N, C-alpha and C positions, 0 to 999 in steps of 0.2 A: 424451778426445774432448769436443769442445764441442757443445752444443746452440745452434743458430743463434739469435741475439738477435732478438726480433721487429722491432726497428728496423734490423737489419742490411740492408745494400744489396749484394745479391749481384753486381750489375752493377759496382758501385763496386770490390768485392773483385777481381773478375776483371780489371777495367781496371788495377788496381794491379799485379797479377802480370804482366800482358801489357805494361805500359809501364815496368816496373822496370829492365829492361836499358838502355832509353833514358835513364832517369833517372840511372843510374849513369854511363853514357857521358857524359852532360851535364856531370856534376861532374868526371869525368876530363878533359874539355876545358877546364874552368876551371883545372885544375892539371896541365898536360901532363907535368910532370917529377916529379910527386909520386904515389907508389903509393897506391892506395885500398884501405881495408879496409871490410868490411861487418859491422856489429855490431847485435845486437838487445838491447834493454834493457827491463826491467820490474821490478815489485816483487811480492812475495808475502808474506802474513802467515803467521807460524808461532807457534803459541801452545799453551796448555794445553788449550783446547777444540779438540781435534784432529779428525781425521776417520777414518772406517772405511775399510777397503780389503780387497781380495781376498787370501786366503791359502791355501796348500795345506793340505788337511786330509782327514780320512777321508771317503770318499764317503757321502752321505747323512746326515751329521752336521753340525749348524750349530755352528761354533767360537764360543767366548767370546773377547772381546777387552776390553782396557782402554780406557776412555773418561773423560777428565777433564772435569769441568763448570765449572772455574775459567776465568778470562778473561785472565789475564796474557798478553802476547804481544809480538813483535817483528816488524819488517819487514825482509825480506831483499831488498836492492836487488842486482840482478845484471845483467850484460851478457855476451854470448857472441858469439864469432866462428866460424861454422861452418867456414870455409876453414882457419883456424889451429888449429881443435880446441882452443880455449882460452877461458877466461872469467875474470871478475873480479867480486867481490861485496863488500858491506858489510852488516853487521847493525846496524840502527839502531832506535831506540825508536819512531819515527813515520815516516810517509811524507807529506812536505809540502814546501813551497818552501824551507824551511831545510835539509832533508836532501838534496834533489835536487843542489845544487852539490857536495856531498861526494862523491857517486857520480860526477858527471861528471869531477871532478878525478881520482878514482881510475882511471877509465876512460882519461882523457887520458894518464896515465902508463903505461898498459898497452898502448897502441897502439904498434905498431912504430916506433922513432925515425925521423923523416923522413917518415912515412906521414900520411895523413889519413883519418879514419873517418867514414863515414855511419852514423849511429846510428837504427835503426829503432825506433819506440816508439808508444804510443797517445797519446791526447789528454787525459790526466788533468791536473787543474788545475796541479799542480806541474811538469808537463812543458812546459806552454804559457805559464806566467807571463811577462809582459813584463819582469819584473825579473830573470829567471833569467840568470845569467852563464855563457855557453858557452865552454869553452876553444877556443883558436884552431885546434887539430888536430881538432875535432869539428864536424860538421854534423848537425842534427837533422832527420829525415825522418819525418813523421807518417802513421800509417796511416789508412784510412777509418774513420769511427766504428763502434763496436761490432764490431770485427773481431779478437778475440783469436787466431783460429785462423790469422791471417797473421803472429803474432808468434812466431817459432821458439822463444823461451825458454819459452813456456807448456809445452812438453813437458818441459822441464828441471825445472820446478816440479812436475809430476806425478811424475816419476821420483824426485825427492828425497823427496817425501811418501810414495810408495808403498814405496820401498826402506829409507828411513831414519828417517822422523819419524811414521809412524802408529803407533797402539796404543802410545803412549809416555805416561809420566807425568813432568811436570817440576815440581819442587818450587817454583821461583820464577823470577824474570826472569833471574837469572844462569845457572840451569841451561838455560833456553830458548836463551840466547845461546850457551852451550857446545855444546849439541846441534846447532843450526843451523849454526855454524862447523864442527863436526866432519863433518856431512853434506856440506857443500859441498866440504871438503877431500877427503873420500873419493871424491866424484864426480870432482874434477879429477885425481885420481891414476889414474883408469881411462883409459888411453890410447885415443883413439878414441871415447869414449862421447859426449862432447859433440858431436862431429861427427855420430855416427849419430842423435842426437836431433834436431839442428837443421838438418841439410843437406837442406832441402826441394828438390826438382828445380828449382822456379822461381828459387831463390836461386843453386843451383850452376851453372845455365846462364849466369850473368852472368860476364863476364870484366872485373874491375876494372882 
């Protein structure tokens, strides 16, 4: 659950959801013979300095948990398509303008052959760089500022960390990469899980 950012514009967020079907329809008119897919893209840091989370335990007793204080980390770039119940991800050392094209290329190769993808994402600097090369079968669509609650993949990050990555100790960078990759693969093997996490009603009402 997100706490609304002080600079968030509720009216802009509501307008984005309300006009989203028209936005998708407009792109469909530009490519009348090409199927459209809707993807949500973002990045999340995974590292030794992990997070605490809720766990089942004896009522009235506060459980102990492991917490690492070291700072090695990776960035998990990911994209999900609620309608297809599928996703794609890369584990990279940094999130910057050099890493972003790698993720876009990976996504471009995952989109259904012959289809075009609308990629919904925030306005991070490496997403909006003028030098960013975007594959021909992708179109980037930017969310209103300070609106992580509109990016469906945010719930995927929470699920991954709650279920697979919290209360863990990772010896080094290689161990973090291995744990992050394993967590993503375990998630993707759960049929229907990505769809259940990301199929927001305002998304699923759209007919690409």
